[in-house]
C-alpha positions in Angstrom: 50.5 -33.6 9.0 53.5 -34.6 12.3 54.4 -31.3 11.5 52.1 -29.8 11.7 50.9 -31.0 14.4 54.2 -30.1 16.3 53.9 -26.4 15.6 50.7 -25.8 16.7 50.8 -28.2 20.0 54.6 -28.4 21.2 55.8 -24.9 19.9 52.0 -23.3 20.0 52.3 -21.6 16.9 49.0 -20.3 15.5 47.8 -21.0 12.1 48.1 -18.2 10.8 52.2 -18.5 11.6 52.3 -21.9 9.8 50.1 -21.2 7.5 53.0 -18.9 6.4 55.4 -21.4 6.8 53.7 -23.7 4.5 52.5 -21.3 2.3 48.7 -22.2 2.3 45.9 -20.6 3.1 44.7 -20.5 6.8 42.0 -22.4 6.1 44.7 -24.7 5.1 45.3 -25.1 8.1 42.2 -25.1 10.4 40.8 -27.8 8.7 44.3 -30.4 8.8 44.1 -30.1 12.5 40.2 -30.1 12.9 41.3 -33.6 11.1 43.4 -34.5 13.4 40.9 -33.7 16.5 43.3 -30.6 18.1 41.1 -27.7 16.6 37.5 -27.0 17.8 34.7 -25.4 15.8 33.2 -22.5 16.7 30.1 -24.2 18.3 32.1 -26.9 18.9 34.2 -23.9 21.4 30.8 -22.1 22.5 28.9 -25.1 23.7 29.2 -24.7 27.0 32.6 -25.9 27.7 35.8 -24.2 28.1 39.1 -24.3 26.7 41.3 -24.2 29.3 45.5 -23.8 29.6 47.3 -23.0 25.6 44.5 -23.7 24.0 42.0 -20.7 25.6 41.1 -17.2 24.8 42.8 -15.9 27.2 45.9 -17.4 27.1 48.9 -15.0 28.1 52.6 -17.7 28.1 51.4 -19.6 31.0 52.6 -17.3 33.7 51.2 -14.8 36.1 51.2 -13.0 39.5 49.6 -14.2 42.4 48.1 -11.9 45.0 50.9 -11.6 46.9 53.6 -11.1 44.0 54.8 -14.3 43.4 55.4 -15.6 39.5 53.3 -18.4 38.9 54.2 -21.2 36.7 51.6 -23.2 34.1 53.1 -26.9 35.7 50.3 -29.7 35.1 53.3 -32.4 35.1 54.9 -31.3 38.1 55.2 -33.6 41.5 53.6 -30.3 43.5 51.8 -27.6 41.7 49.4 -25.1 43.7 46.2 -23.7 42.7 44.4 -25.5 41.4 47.2 -27.9 40.6 48.2 -27.1 37.0 51.1 -24.1 38.5 54.4 -23.4 40.4 55.9 -20.9 41.8 59.0 -20.0 40.0 61.2 -19.3 42.4 60.6 -23.4 43.4 61.1 -24.2 39.8 64.3 -22.1 39.5 65.5 -23.6 42.1 64.6 -27.2 41.6 65.9 -27.2 38.0 69.8 -26.1 39.8 69.5 -28.8 42.2 68.8 -30.6 39.7 66.1 -32.1 41.9 62.0 -31.3 42.8 61.9 -29.7 46.0 60.4 -31.3 49.8 57.3 -29.7 50.9 59.9 -28.1 53.9 61.7 -26.6 52.0 61.7 -22.7 51.6 62.8 -20.5 49.1 64.1 -17.1 50.1 64.3 -14.0 47.8 67.6 -12.2 48.7 66.6 -8.9 47.5 62.6 -9.2 48.8 61.6 -8.6 45.2 58.8 -11.5 44.9 59.7 -12.0 41.1 63.3 -11.1 40.9 64.0 -15.2 40.9 67.2 -15.2 38.9 69.0 -18.3 41.2 71.5 -16.2 42.5 68.5 -13.9 44.2 67.5 -17.5 46.1 68.6 -19.2 49.4 67.2 -22.7 50.5 66.0 -23.0 53.9 65.3 -27.4 54.5 62.6 -26.1 56.8 60.8 -22.5 57.6 61.8 -22.2 61.3 65.0 -21.9 59.3 63.9 -19.2 57.0 61.6 -17.4 59.6 65.3 -17.6 62.2 67.7 -16.1 59.3 64.4 -13.3 58.9 64.6 -12.5 62.9 68.6 -12.3 62.6 68.5 -10.5 59.1 66.2 -7.4 61.1 68.6 -8.0 64.7 71.1 -7.3 62.3 69.7 -4.3 61.0 68.7 -2.5 64.1 
């Protein structure tokens, strides 16, 4: 049963995929997950309480674009999440991974090519404070004039 739980919770595989892997009926997986209190019945799902996160029927993999074009990633355990305490900007996560530490609230990550969705580390530049970031833009504009 722990294997089924691992596939469902950690690897986010559907009941259908797990059933195919194990060579059993999908209903068998459904009832095993239900017995572990992991899966809700359809009546429970429609009882007014909405499923959240990856359990939601609208789950799209944990990423979405905000209104300004930045990529946000579902990361509820991050110490400084945004967007309702569940999401972090992808460019900040990439920079944190590269540095091996969390960024402070004051640090600003800049996209060199101005493409807010290009979050490759070679396209990102870290500034200690927003004033340094704004100064960088001011100097860049003067060079381009």
